[in-house]
PDB file of N, CA, C and O in Angstrom, chain B, residues numbered from 101:
ATOM      1  N   MET B 101     -74.797 135.652   9.868  1.00  0.00           N
ATOM      2  CA  MET B 101     -75.961 135.197   9.174  1.00  0.00           C
ATOM      3  C   MET B 101     -75.674 133.830   8.553  1.00  0.00           C
ATOM      4  O   MET B 101     -74.690 133.672   7.830  1.00  0.00           O
ATOM      5  N   SER B 102     -76.521 132.848   8.829  1.00  0.00           N
ATOM      6  CA  SER B 102     -76.289 131.513   8.280  1.00  0.00           C
ATOM      7  C   SER B 102     -77.190 131.289   7.068  1.00  0.00           C
ATOM      8  O   SER B 102     -78.299 131.817   6.980  1.00  0.00           O
ATOM      9  N   TYR B 103     -76.691 130.516   6.173  1.00  0.00           N
ATOM     10  CA  TYR B 103     -77.433 130.200   4.960  1.00  0.00           C
ATOM     11  C   TYR B 103     -78.350 129.019   5.222  1.00  0.00           C
ATOM     12  O   TYR B 103     -77.908 127.977   5.707  1.00  0.00           O
ATOM     13  N   GLN B 104     -79.631 129.183   4.901  1.00  0.00           N
ATOM     14  CA  GLN B 104     -80.576 128.087   5.030  1.00  0.00           C
ATOM     15  C   GLN B 104     -81.164 127.807   3.656  1.00  0.00           C
ATOM     16  O   GLN B 104     -81.702 128.713   3.019  1.00  0.00           O
ATOM     17  N   PRO B 105     -81.071 126.585   3.198  1.00  0.00           N
ATOM     18  CA  PRO B 105     -81.630 126.267   1.885  1.00  0.00           C
ATOM     19  C   PRO B 105     -83.137 126.482   1.878  1.00  0.00           C
ATOM     20  O   PRO B 105     -83.800 126.426   2.913  1.00  0.00           O
ATOM     21  N   HIS B 106     -83.651 126.726   0.693  1.00  0.00           N
ATOM     22  CA  HIS B 106     -85.085 126.949   0.526  1.00  0.00           C
ATOM     23  C   HIS B 106     -85.850 125.729   1.042  1.00  0.00           C
ATOM     24  O   HIS B 106     -85.657 124.616   0.552  1.00  0.00           O
ATOM     25  N   GLN B 107     -86.695 125.937   2.003  1.00  0.00           N
ATOM     26  CA  GLN B 107     -87.512 124.872   2.562  1.00  0.00           C
ATOM     27  C   GLN B 107     -88.907 124.971   1.965  1.00  0.00           C
ATOM     28  O   GLN B 107     -89.644 125.911   2.261  1.00  0.00           O
ATOM     29  N   SER B 108     -89.267 124.026   1.142  1.00  0.00           N
ATOM     30  CA  SER B 108     -90.605 124.049   0.564  1.00  0.00           C
ATOM     31  C   SER B 108     -91.509 123.127   1.362  1.00  0.00           C
ATOM     32  O   SER B 108     -91.031 122.202   2.019  1.00  0.00           O
ATOM     33  N   PRO B 109     -92.807 123.370   1.311  1.00  0.00           N
ATOM     34  CA  PRO B 109     -93.734 122.530   2.059  1.00  0.00           C
ATOM     35  C   PRO B 109     -93.969 121.191   1.380  1.00  0.00           C
ATOM     36  O   PRO B 109     -94.868 120.444   1.765  1.00  0.00           O
ATOM     37  N   VAL B 110     -93.173 120.891   0.385  1.00  0.00           N
ATOM     38  CA  VAL B 110     -93.382 119.699  -0.422  1.00  0.00           C
ATOM     39  C   VAL B 110     -92.917 118.455   0.326  1.00  0.00           C
ATOM     40  O   VAL B 110     -91.815 118.422   0.874  1.00  0.00           O
ATOM     41  N   ASP B 111     -93.751 117.455   0.341  1.00  0.00           N
ATOM     42  CA  ASP B 111     -93.364 116.176   0.907  1.00  0.00           C
ATOM     43  C   ASP B 111     -92.780 115.348  -0.236  1.00  0.00           C
ATOM     44  O   ASP B 111     -93.443 114.471  -0.790  1.00  0.00           O
ATOM     45  N   ALA B 112     -91.540 115.642  -0.572  1.00  0.00           N
ATOM     46  CA  ALA B 112     -90.887 115.032  -1.724  1.00  0.00           C
ATOM     47  C   ALA B 112     -90.649 113.543  -1.528  1.00  0.00           C
ATOM     48  O   ALA B 112     -90.370 112.834  -2.495  1.00  0.00           O
ATOM     49  N   SER B 113     -90.754 113.058  -0.304  1.00  0.00           N
ATOM     50  CA  SER B 113     -90.519 111.642  -0.065  1.00  0.00           C
ATOM     51  C   SER B 113     -91.592 110.764  -0.705  1.00  0.00           C
ATOM     52  O   SER B 113     -91.384 109.559  -0.848  1.00  0.00           O
ATOM     53  N   LYS B 114     -92.718 111.328  -1.086  1.00  0.00           N
ATOM     54  CA  LYS B 114     -93.796 110.550  -1.704  1.00  0.00           C
ATOM     55  C   LYS B 114     -93.677 110.495  -3.219  1.00  0.00           C
ATOM     56  O   LYS B 114     -94.293 109.637  -3.850  1.00  0.00           O
ATOM     57  N   LYS B 115     -92.916 111.371  -3.805  1.00  0.00           N
ATOM     58  CA  LYS B 115     -92.841 111.480  -5.261  1.00  0.00           C
ATOM     59  C   LYS B 115     -92.271 110.215  -5.903  1.00  0.00           C
ATOM     60  O   LYS B 115     -92.899 109.629  -6.785  1.00  0.00           O
ATOM     61  N   ILE B 116     -91.107 109.801  -5.473  1.00  0.00           N
ATOM     62  CA  ILE B 116     -90.440 108.661  -6.100  1.00  0.00           C
ATOM     63  C   ILE B 116     -91.174 107.347  -5.818  1.00  0.00           C
ATOM     64  O   ILE B 116     -91.393 106.572  -6.750  1.00  0.00           O
ATOM     65  N   PRO B 117     -91.563 107.065  -4.565  1.00  0.00           N
ATOM     66  CA  PRO B 117     -92.318 105.813  -4.346  1.00  0.00           C
ATOM     67  C   PRO B 117     -93.641 105.773  -5.117  1.00  0.00           C
ATOM     68  O   PRO B 117     -94.010 104.729  -5.655  1.00  0.00           O
ATOM     69  N   ALA B 118     -94.351 106.896  -5.172  1.00  0.00           N
ATOM     70  CA  ALA B 118     -95.622 106.927  -5.908  1.00  0.00           C
ATOM     71  C   ALA B 118     -95.388 106.708  -7.393  1.00  0.00           C
ATOM     72  O   ALA B 118     -96.142 105.980  -8.037  1.00  0.00           O
ATOM     73  N   GLY B 119     -94.360 107.324  -7.939  1.00  0.00           N
ATOM     74  CA  GLY B 119     -94.059 107.159  -9.362  1.00  0.00           C
ATOM     75  C   GLY B 119     -93.659 105.741  -9.709  1.00  0.00           C
ATOM     76  O   GLY B 119     -94.131 105.180 -10.698  1.00  0.00           O
ATOM     77  N   ILE B 120     -92.795 105.165  -8.905  1.00  0.00           N
ATOM     78  CA  ILE B 120     -92.337 103.799  -9.168  1.00  0.00           C
ATOM     79  C   ILE B 120     -93.469 102.796  -8.989  1.00  0.00           C
ATOM     80  O   ILE B 120     -93.620 101.879  -9.797  1.00  0.00           O
ATOM     81  N   CYS B 121     -94.264 102.961  -7.939  1.00  0.00           N
ATOM     82  CA  CYS B 121     -95.402 102.061  -7.725  1.00  0.00           C
ATOM     83  C   CYS B 121     -96.451 102.226  -8.815  1.00  0.00           C
ATOM     84  O   CYS B 121     -97.105 101.255  -9.196  1.00  0.00           O
ATOM     85  N   GLY B 122     -96.617 103.439  -9.318  1.00  0.00           N
ATOM     86  CA  GLY B 122     -97.543 103.652 -10.423  1.00  0.00           C
ATOM     87  C   GLY B 122     -97.106 102.898 -11.666  1.00  0.00           C
ATOM     88  O   GLY B 122     -97.932 102.339 -12.387  1.00  0.00           O
ATOM     89  N   ILE B 123     -95.802 102.886 -11.913  1.00  0.00           N
ATOM     90  CA  ILE B 123     -95.279 102.190 -13.083  1.00  0.00           C
ATOM     91  C   ILE B 123     -95.330 100.673 -12.896  1.00  0.00           C
ATOM     92  O   ILE B 123     -95.722  99.952 -13.813  1.00  0.00           O
ATOM     93  N   LEU B 124     -94.941 100.188 -11.728  1.00  0.00           N
ATOM     94  CA  LEU B 124     -94.849  98.745 -11.508  1.00  0.00           C
ATOM     95  C   LEU B 124     -96.164  98.091 -11.079  1.00  0.00           C
ATOM     96  O   LEU B 124     -96.478  96.986 -11.521  1.00  0.00           O
ATOM     97  N   PHE B 125     -96.925  98.760 -10.229  1.00  0.00           N
ATOM     98  CA  PHE B 125     -98.148  98.179  -9.664  1.00  0.00           C
ATOM     99  C   PHE B 125     -99.373  99.046  -9.944  1.00  0.00           C
ATOM    100  O   PHE B 125    -100.283  99.119  -9.119  1.00  0.00           O
ATOM    101  N   GLY B 126     -99.398  99.695 -11.088  1.00  0.00           N
ATOM    102  CA  GLY B 126    -100.459 100.640 -11.421  1.00  0.00           C
ATOM    103  C   GLY B 126    -101.852 100.058 -11.363  1.00  0.00           C
ATOM    104  O   GLY B 126    -102.793 100.738 -10.954  1.00  0.00           O
ATOM    105  N   GLY B 127    -101.997  98.813 -11.767  1.00  0.00           N
ATOM    106  CA  GLY B 127    -103.312  98.186 -11.780  1.00  0.00           C
ATOM    107  C   GLY B 127    -103.912  97.994 -10.401  1.00  0.00           C
ATOM    108  O   GLY B 127    -105.124  97.824 -10.269  1.00  0.00           O
ATOM    109  N   LEU B 128    -103.082  98.020  -9.378  1.00  0.00           N
ATOM    110  CA  LEU B 128    -103.574  97.836  -8.008  1.00  0.00           C
ATOM    111  C   LEU B 128    -103.827  99.159  -7.295  1.00  0.00           C
ATOM    112  O   LEU B 128    -104.375  99.165  -6.193  1.00  0.00           O
ATOM    113  N   GLY B 129    -103.442 100.272  -7.896  1.00  0.00           N
ATOM    114  CA  GLY B 129    -103.702 101.585  -7.304  1.00  0.00           C
ATOM    115  C   GLY B 129    -102.817 101.937  -6.130  1.00  0.00           C
ATOM    116  O   GLY B 129    -103.151 102.839  -5.362  1.00  0.00           O
ATOM    117  N   VAL B 130    -101.695 101.250  -5.967  1.00  0.00           N
ATOM    118  CA  VAL B 130    -100.808 101.489  -4.828  1.00  0.00           C
ATOM    119  C   VAL B 130    -100.335 102.940  -4.805  1.00  0.00           C
ATOM    120  O   VAL B 130    -100.228 103.541  -3.736  1.00  0.00           O
ATOM    121  N   HIS B 131    -100.053 103.498  -5.968  1.00  0.00           N
ATOM    122  CA  HIS B 131     -99.566 104.879  -6.038  1.00  0.00           C
ATOM    123  C   HIS B 131    -100.598 105.869  -5.518  1.00  0.00           C
ATOM    124  O   HIS B 131    -100.235 106.914  -4.978  1.00  0.00           O
ATOM    125  N   LYS B 132    -101.868 105.557  -5.672  1.00  0.00           N
ATOM    126  CA  LYS B 132    -102.928 106.433  -5.159  1.00  0.00           C
ATOM    127  C   LYS B 132    -102.934 106.432  -3.631  1.00  0.00           C
ATOM    128  O   LYS B 132    -103.099 107.479  -3.005  1.00  0.00           O
ATOM    129  N   PHE B 133    -102.755 105.258  -3.039  1.00  0.00           N
ATOM    130  CA  PHE B 133    -102.718 105.163  -1.579  1.00  0.00           C
ATOM    131  C   PHE B 133    -101.528 105.924  -1.010  1.00  0.00           C
ATOM    132  O   PHE B 133    -101.639 106.558   0.040  1.00  0.00           O
ATOM    133  N   ILE B 134    -100.387 105.864  -1.700  1.00  0.00           N
ATOM    134  CA  ILE B 134     -99.189 106.575  -1.236  1.00  0.00           C
ATOM    135  C   ILE B 134     -99.441 108.073  -1.173  1.00  0.00           C
ATOM    136  O   ILE B 134     -98.982 108.744  -0.249  1.00  0.00           O
ATOM    137  N   LEU B 135    -100.174 108.605  -2.160  1.00  0.00           N
ATOM    138  CA  LEU B 135    -100.457 110.046  -2.199  1.00  0.00           C
ATOM    139  C   LEU B 135    -101.661 110.437  -1.346  1.00  0.00           C
ATOM    140  O   LEU B 135    -102.004 111.617  -1.279  1.00  0.00           O
ATOM    141  N   GLY B 136    -102.300 109.484  -0.701  1.00  0.00           N
ATOM    142  CA  GLY B 136    -103.440 109.791   0.155  1.00  0.00           C
ATOM    143  C   GLY B 136    -104.756 109.877  -0.592  1.00  0.00           C
ATOM    144  O   GLY B 136    -105.739 110.392  -0.060  1.00  0.00           O
ATOM    145  N   LEU B 137    -104.786 109.377  -1.823  1.00  0.00           N
ATOM    146  CA  LEU B 137    -106.003 109.386  -2.628  1.00  0.00           C
ATOM    147  C   LEU B 137    -106.682 108.021  -2.489  1.00  0.00           C
ATOM    148  O   LEU B 137    -106.704 107.223  -3.426  1.00  0.00           O
ATOM    149  N   THR B 138    -107.228 107.779  -1.314  1.00  0.00           N
ATOM    150  CA  THR B 138    -107.739 106.464  -0.951  1.00  0.00           C
ATOM    151  C   THR B 138    -108.895 106.014  -1.833  1.00  0.00           C
ATOM    152  O   THR B 138    -108.912 104.864  -2.272  1.00  0.00           O
ATOM    153  N   MET B 139    -109.851 106.877  -2.102  1.00  0.00           N
ATOM    154  CA  MET B 139    -111.013 106.478  -2.901  1.00  0.00           C
ATOM    155  C   MET B 139    -110.596 106.047  -4.305  1.00  0.00           C
ATOM    156  O   MET B 139    -111.079 105.036  -4.814  1.00  0.00           O
ATOM    157  N   GLN B 140    -109.704 106.809  -4.930  1.00  0.00           N
ATOM    158  CA  GLN B 140    -109.240 106.460  -6.270  1.00  0.00           C
ATOM    159  C   GLN B 140    -108.449 105.147  -6.240  1.00  0.00           C
ATOM    160  O   GLN B 140    -108.541 104.344  -7.169  1.00  0.00           O
ATOM    161  N   GLY B 141    -107.677 104.931  -5.177  1.00  0.00           N
ATOM    162  CA  GLY B 141    -106.940 103.680  -5.033  1.00  0.00           C
ATOM    163  C   GLY B 141    -107.872 102.487  -4.903  1.00  0.00           C
ATOM    164  O   GLY B 141    -107.635 101.435  -5.496  1.00  0.00           O
ATOM    165  N   ILE B 142    -108.929 102.657  -4.126  1.00  0.00           N
ATOM    166  CA  ILE B 142    -109.911 101.577  -3.960  1.00  0.00           C
ATOM    167  C   ILE B 142    -110.605 101.287  -5.282  1.00  0.00           C
ATOM    168  O   ILE B 142    -110.831 100.125  -5.622  1.00  0.00           O
ATOM    169  N   ILE B 143    -110.943 102.327  -6.026  1.00  0.00           N
ATOM    170  CA  ILE B 143    -111.593 102.137  -7.330  1.00  0.00           C
ATOM    171  C   ILE B 143    -110.693 101.326  -8.257  1.00  0.00           C
ATOM    172  O   ILE B 143    -111.151 100.376  -8.892  1.00  0.00           O
ATOM    173  N   MET B 144    -109.415 101.696  -8.337  1.00  0.00           N
ATOM    174  CA  MET B 144    -108.488 100.971  -9.221  1.00  0.00           C
ATOM    175  C   MET B 144    -108.334  99.518  -8.767  1.00  0.00           C
ATOM    176  O   MET B 144    -108.325  98.605  -9.593  1.00  0.00           O
ATOM    177  N   LEU B 145    -108.214  99.313  -7.481  1.00  0.00           N
ATOM    178  CA  LEU B 145    -108.054  97.958  -6.951  1.00  0.00           C
ATOM    179  C   LEU B 145    -109.293  97.115  -7.224  1.00  0.00           C
ATOM    180  O   LEU B 145    -109.181  95.964  -7.646  1.00  0.00           O
ATOM    181  N   LEU B 146    -110.469  97.678  -6.988  1.00  0.00           N
ATOM    182  CA  LEU B 146    -111.714  96.927  -7.212  1.00  0.00           C
ATOM    183  C   LEU B 146    -111.922  96.592  -8.683  1.00  0.00           C
ATOM    184  O   LEU B 146    -112.361  95.489  -9.008  1.00  0.00           O
ATOM    185  N   ILE B 147    -111.616  97.522  -9.569  1.00  0.00           N
ATOM    186  CA  ILE B 147    -111.759  97.235 -11.001  1.00  0.00           C
ATOM    187  C   ILE B 147    -110.858  96.075 -11.397  1.00  0.00           C
ATOM    188  O   ILE B 147    -111.268  95.194 -12.153  1.00  0.00           O
ATOM    189  N   THR B 148    -109.636  96.074 -10.888  1.00  0.00           N
ATOM    190  CA  THR B 148    -108.704  94.987 -11.210  1.00  0.00           C
ATOM    191  C   THR B 148    -109.182  93.657 -10.640  1.00  0.00           C
ATOM    192  O   THR B 148    -109.160  92.642 -11.337  1.00  0.00           O
ATOM    193  N   VAL B 149    -109.611  93.651  -9.389  1.00  0.00           N
ATOM    194  CA  VAL B 149    -110.005  92.406  -8.726  1.00  0.00           C
ATOM    195  C   VAL B 149    -111.350  91.891  -9.251  1.00  0.00           C
ATOM    196  O   VAL B 149    -111.484  90.703  -9.545  1.00  0.00           O
ATOM    197  N   LEU B 150    -112.330  92.765  -9.367  1.00  0.00           N
ATOM    198  CA  LEU B 150    -113.673  92.326  -9.756  1.00  0.00           C
ATOM    199  C   LEU B 150    -113.780  91.878 -11.210  1.00  0.00           C
ATOM    200  O   LEU B 150    -114.703  91.149 -11.573  1.00  0.00           O
ATOM    201  N   THR B 151    -112.842  92.311 -12.035  1.00  0.00           N
ATOM    202  CA  THR B 151    -112.839  91.858 -13.437  1.00  0.00           C
ATOM    203  C   THR B 151    -111.859  90.706 -13.633  1.00  0.00           C
ATOM    204  O   THR B 151    -111.514  90.360 -14.763  1.00  0.00           O
ATOM    205  N   LEU B 152    -111.418  90.119 -12.536  1.00  0.00           N
ATOM    206  CA  LEU B 152    -110.482  88.992 -12.544  1.00  0.00           C
ATOM    207  C   LEU B 152    -109.191  89.318 -13.289  1.00  0.00           C
ATOM    208  O   LEU B 152    -108.590  88.449 -13.920  1.00  0.00           O
ATOM    209  N   GLY B 153    -108.779  90.566 -13.209  1.00  0.00           N
ATOM    210  CA  GLY B 153    -107.511  90.990 -13.796  1.00  0.00           C
ATOM    211  C   GLY B 153    -107.616  91.618 -15.166  1.00  0.00           C
ATOM    212  O   GLY B 153    -106.685  92.289 -15.611  1.00  0.00           O
ATOM    213  N   PHE B 154    -108.743  91.414 -15.854  1.00  0.00           N
ATOM    214  CA  PHE B 154    -108.873  91.979 -17.199  1.00  0.00           C
ATOM    215  C   PHE B 154    -108.920  93.503 -17.162  1.00  0.00           C
ATOM    216  O   PHE B 154    -108.347  94.163 -18.029  1.00  0.00           O
ATOM    217  N   GLY B 155    -109.595  94.061 -16.168  1.00  0.00           N
ATOM    218  CA  GLY B 155    -109.624  95.514 -15.999  1.00  0.00           C
ATOM    219  C   GLY B 155    -108.277  96.046 -15.537  1.00  0.00           C
ATOM    220  O   GLY B 155    -107.990  97.237 -15.658  1.00  0.00           O
ATOM    221  N   GLY B 156    -107.455  95.146 -15.004  1.00  0.00           N
ATOM    222  CA  GLY B 156    -106.124  95.518 -14.564  1.00  0.00           C
ATOM    223  C   GLY B 156    -105.235  95.967 -15.699  1.00  0.00           C
ATOM    224  O   GLY B 156    -104.283  96.718 -15.487  1.00  0.00           O
ATOM    225  N   ILE B 157    -105.533  95.515 -16.899  1.00  0.00           N
ATOM    226  CA  ILE B 157    -104.756  95.952 -18.068  1.00  0.00           C
ATOM    227  C   ILE B 157    -104.956  97.447 -18.272  1.00  0.00           C
ATOM    228  O   ILE B 157    -103.989  98.186 -18.459  1.00  0.00           O
ATOM    229  N   VAL B 158    -106.198  97.891 -18.236  1.00  0.00           N
ATOM    230  CA  VAL B 158    -106.496  99.313 -18.398  1.00  0.00           C
ATOM    231  C   VAL B 158    -105.961 100.102 -17.209  1.00  0.00           C
ATOM    232  O   VAL B 158    -105.366 101.167 -17.376  1.00  0.00           O
ATOM    233  N   MET B 159    -106.178  99.570 -16.003  1.00  0.00           N
ATOM    234  CA  MET B 159    -105.692 100.260 -14.808  1.00  0.00           C
ATOM    235  C   MET B 159    -104.162 100.305 -14.790  1.00  0.00           C
ATOM    236  O   MET B 159    -103.575 101.261 -14.284  1.00  0.00           O
ATOM    237  N   GLY B 160    -103.520  99.279 -15.337  1.00  0.00           N
ATOM    238  CA  GLY B 160    -102.068  99.264 -15.426  1.00  0.00           C
ATOM    239  C   GLY B 160    -101.538 100.348 -16.351  1.00  0.00           C
ATOM    240  O   GLY B 160    -100.522 100.981 -16.064  1.00  0.00           O
ATOM    241  N   VAL B 161    -102.235 100.557 -17.465  1.00  0.00           N
ATOM    242  CA  VAL B 161    -101.842 101.622 -18.394  1.00  0.00           C
ATOM    243  C   VAL B 161    -102.036 102.986 -17.738  1.00  0.00           C
ATOM    244  O   VAL B 161    -101.187 103.867 -17.872  1.00  0.00           O
ATOM    245  N   ILE B 162    -103.143 103.162 -17.032  1.00  0.00           N
ATOM    246  CA  ILE B 162    -103.384 104.415 -16.311  1.00  0.00           C
ATOM    247  C   ILE B 162    -102.302 104.622 -15.259  1.00  0.00           C
ATOM    248  O   ILE B 162    -101.774 105.725 -15.125  1.00  0.00           O
ATOM    249  N   GLY B 163    -101.967 103.575 -14.513  1.00  0.00           N
ATOM    250  CA  GLY B 163    -100.911 103.663 -13.505  1.00  0.00           C
ATOM    251  C   GLY B 163     -99.562 103.995 -14.108  1.00  0.00           C
ATOM    252  O   GLY B 163     -98.799 104.771 -13.534  1.00  0.00           O
ATOM    253  N   LEU B 164     -99.260 103.413 -15.265  1.00  0.00           N
ATOM    254  CA  LEU B 164     -98.004 103.705 -15.959  1.00  0.00           C
ATOM    255  C   LEU B 164     -97.925 105.178 -16.338  1.00  0.00           C
ATOM    256  O   LEU B 164     -96.910 105.834 -16.102  1.00  0.00           O
ATOM    257  N   ILE B 165     -98.989 105.689 -16.919  1.00  0.00           N
ATOM    258  CA  ILE B 165     -99.022 107.101 -17.316  1.00  0.00           C
ATOM    259  C   ILE B 165     -98.900 107.999 -16.092  1.00  0.00           C
ATOM    260  O   ILE B 165     -98.125 108.956 -16.094  1.00  0.00           O
ATOM    261  N   GLU B 166     -99.667 107.689 -15.042  1.00  0.00           N
ATOM    262  CA  GLU B 166     -99.607 108.516 -13.839  1.00  0.00           C
ATOM    263  C   GLU B 166     -98.244 108.443 -13.170  1.00  0.00           C
ATOM    264  O   GLU B 166     -97.750 109.451 -12.665  1.00  0.00           O
ATOM    265  N   GLY B 167     -97.631 107.268 -13.160  1.00  0.00           N
ATOM    266  CA  GLY B 167     -96.296 107.129 -12.580  1.00  0.00           C
ATOM    267  C   GLY B 167     -95.281 108.000 -13.294  1.00  0.00           C
ATOM    268  O   GLY B 167     -94.446 108.642 -12.656  1.00  0.00           O
ATOM    269  N   ILE B 168     -95.351 108.024 -14.611  1.00  0.00           N
ATOM    270  CA  ILE B 168     -94.450 108.873 -15.390  1.00  0.00           C
ATOM    271  C   ILE B 168     -94.727 110.344 -15.113  1.00  0.00           C
ATOM    272  O   ILE B 168     -93.796 111.139 -14.978  1.00  0.00           O
ATOM    273  N   ILE B 169     -96.002 110.707 -15.027  1.00  0.00           N
ATOM    274  CA  ILE B 169     -96.360 112.098 -14.716  1.00  0.00           C
ATOM    275  C   ILE B 169     -95.810 112.491 -13.349  1.00  0.00           C
ATOM    276  O   ILE B 169     -95.244 113.574 -13.199  1.00  0.00           O
ATOM    277  N   TYR B 170     -95.968 111.633 -12.359  1.00  0.00           N
ATOM    278  CA  TYR B 170     -95.482 111.944 -11.009  1.00  0.00           C
ATOM    279  C   TYR B 170     -93.972 112.170 -11.006  1.00  0.00           C
ATOM    280  O   TYR B 170     -93.477 113.095 -10.362  1.00  0.00           O
ATOM    281  N   LEU B 171     -93.249 111.324 -11.725  1.00  0.00           N
ATOM    282  CA  LEU B 171     -91.788 111.429 -11.724  1.00  0.00           C
ATOM    283  C   LEU B 171     -91.271 112.632 -12.512  1.00  0.00           C
ATOM    284  O   LEU B 171     -90.172 113.118 -12.246  1.00  0.00           O
ATOM    285  N   THR B 172     -92.047 113.114 -13.472  1.00  0.00           N
ATOM    286  CA  THR B 172     -91.585 114.240 -14.282  1.00  0.00           C
ATOM    287  C   THR B 172     -92.021 115.593 -13.735  1.00  0.00           C
ATOM    288  O   THR B 172     -91.478 116.622 -14.139  1.00  0.00           O
ATOM    289  N   LYS B 173     -92.982 115.611 -12.830  1.00  0.00           N
ATOM    290  CA  LYS B 173     -93.406 116.884 -12.242  1.00  0.00           C
ATOM    291  C   LYS B 173     -92.381 117.356 -11.214  1.00  0.00           C
ATOM    292  O   LYS B 173     -91.670 116.556 -10.606  1.00  0.00           O
ATOM    293  N   SER B 174     -92.325 118.656 -11.040  1.00  0.00           N
ATOM    294  CA  SER B 174     -91.467 119.184  -9.975  1.00  0.00           C
ATOM    295  C   SER B 174     -92.099 118.814  -8.628  1.00  0.00           C
ATOM    296  O   SER B 174     -93.291 118.516  -8.553  1.00  0.00           O
ATOM    297  N   ASP B 175     -91.296 118.837  -7.582  1.00  0.00           N
ATOM    298  CA  ASP B 175     -91.799 118.489  -6.251  1.00  0.00           C
ATOM    299  C   ASP B 175     -92.956 119.390  -5.849  1.00  0.00           C
ATOM    300  O   ASP B 175     -93.970 118.915  -5.337  1.00  0.00           O
ATOM    301  N   GLU B 176     -92.804 120.691  -6.080  1.00  0.00           N
ATOM    302  CA  GLU B 176     -93.861 121.638  -5.694  1.00  0.00           C
ATOM    303  C   GLU B 176     -95.133 121.421  -6.493  1.00  0.00           C
ATOM    304  O   GLU B 176     -96.233 121.476  -5.945  1.00  0.00           O
ATOM    305  N   ASP B 177     -94.984 121.173  -7.794  1.00  0.00           N
ATOM    306  CA  ASP B 177     -96.151 120.970  -8.639  1.00  0.00           C
ATOM    307  C   ASP B 177     -96.891 119.697  -8.229  1.00  0.00           C
ATOM    308  O   ASP B 177     -98.121 119.685  -8.176  1.00  0.00           O
ATOM    309  N   LEU B 178     -96.158 118.643  -7.942  1.00  0.00           N
ATOM    310  CA  LEU B 178     -96.778 117.400  -7.488  1.00  0.00           C
ATOM    311  C   LEU B 178     -97.525 117.619  -6.178  1.00  0.00           C
ATOM    312  O   LEU B 178     -98.659 117.170  -6.015  1.00  0.00           O
ATOM    313  N   TYR B 179     -96.884 118.305  -5.257  1.00  0.00           N
ATOM    314  CA  TYR B 179     -97.498 118.577  -3.960  1.00  0.00           C
ATOM    315  C   TYR B 179     -98.775 119.407  -4.114  1.00  0.00           C
ATOM    316  O   TYR B 179     -99.813 119.069  -3.545  1.00  0.00           O
ATOM    317  N   ASN B 180     -98.692 120.483  -4.879  1.00  0.00           N
ATOM    318  CA  ASN B 180     -99.851 121.369  -5.045  1.00  0.00           C
ATOM    319  C   ASN B 180    -100.995 120.683  -5.779  1.00  0.00           C
ATOM    320  O   ASN B 180    -102.161 120.884  -5.437  1.00  0.00           O
ATOM    321  N   THR B 181    -100.675 119.882  -6.774  1.00  0.00           N
ATOM    322  CA  THR B 181    -101.711 119.265  -7.596  1.00  0.00           C
ATOM    323  C   THR B 181    -102.344 118.050  -6.934  1.00  0.00           C
ATOM    324  O   THR B 181    -103.569 117.949  -6.866  1.00  0.00           O
ATOM    325  N   TYR B 182    -101.523 117.128  -6.447  1.00  0.00           N
ATOM    326  CA  TYR B 182    -102.053 115.843  -6.003  1.00  0.00           C
ATOM    327  C   TYR B 182    -102.231 115.714  -4.497  1.00  0.00           C
ATOM    328  O   TYR B 182    -103.114 114.987  -4.042  1.00  0.00           O
ATOM    329  N   ILE B 183    -101.410 116.403  -3.718  1.00  0.00           N
ATOM    330  CA  ILE B 183    -101.536 116.258  -2.270  1.00  0.00           C
ATOM    331  C   ILE B 183    -102.441 117.352  -1.713  1.00  0.00           C
ATOM    332  O   ILE B 183    -103.364 117.051  -0.956  1.00  0.00           O
ATOM    333  N   LEU B 184    -102.203 118.603  -2.064  1.00  0.00           N
ATOM    334  CA  LEU B 184    -103.080 119.685  -1.602  1.00  0.00           C
ATOM    335  C   LEU B 184    -104.378 119.740  -2.394  1.00  0.00           C
ATOM    336  O   LEU B 184    -105.460 119.853  -1.819  1.00  0.00           O
ATOM    337  N   GLY B 185    -104.264 119.658  -3.726  1.00  0.00           N
ATOM    338  CA  GLY B 185    -105.437 119.786  -4.590  1.00  0.00           C
ATOM    339  C   GLY B 185    -106.263 118.525  -4.691  1.00  0.00           C
ATOM    340  O   GLY B 185    -107.400 118.562  -5.163  1.00  0.00           O
ATOM    341  N   LYS B 186    -105.699 117.393  -4.248  1.00  0.00           N
ATOM    342  CA  LYS B 186    -106.393 116.099  -4.285  1.00  0.00           C
ATOM    343  C   LYS B 186    -106.910 115.758  -5.672  1.00  0.00           C
ATOM    344  O   LYS B 186    -108.001 115.205  -5.811  1.00  0.00           O
ATOM    345  N   LYS B 187    -106.125 116.088  -6.713  1.00  0.00           N
ATOM    346  CA  LYS B 187    -106.505 115.723  -8.078  1.00  0.00           C
ATOM    347  C   LYS B 187    -106.416 114.212  -8.210  1.00  0.00           C
ATOM    348  O   LYS B 187    -105.349 113.635  -8.001  1.00  0.00           O
ATOM    349  N   GLY B 188    -107.498 113.577  -8.547  1.00  0.00           N
ATOM    350  CA  GLY B 188    -107.561 112.132  -8.515  1.00  0.00           C
ATOM    351  C   GLY B 188    -107.011 111.397  -9.717  1.00  0.00           C
ATOM    352  O   GLY B 188    -106.443 110.315  -9.567  1.00  0.00           O
ATOM    353  N   TRP B 189    -107.163 111.955 -10.903  1.00  0.00           N
ATOM    354  CA  TRP B 189    -106.782 111.239 -12.110  1.00  0.00           C
ATOM    355  C   TRP B 189    -105.943 112.130 -13.008  1.00  0.00           C
ATOM    356  O   TRP B 189    -106.239 113.312 -13.184  1.00  0.00           O
ATOM    357  N   PHE B 190    -104.904 111.555 -13.568  1.00  0.00           N
ATOM    358  CA  PHE B 190    -103.949 112.236 -14.455  1.00  0.00           C
ATOM    359  C   PHE B 190    -103.651 113.583 -13.899  1.00  0.00           C
ATOM    360  O   PHE B 190    -102.869 114.333 -14.483  1.00  0.00           O
TER     361      PHE B 190
END
């Protein structure tokens, strides 16, 4: 009998890039695109661009918070909430 580590359906490869992009490029919504939340990413990008960057301050704070949330969640919780559940905000 061979030992096989627990294989979860979690796509953990998206967790770290989404978290880091949320922290660094939150105002552009890059982290939303990484998780497959295209509509929310477009909304964040448009708010930043159409307000000539002023809305980017608010979107940057939202991205920072979401990036921290992504990095602190377990892989399974992130997968279930944001990838399967398609939770768009926070």
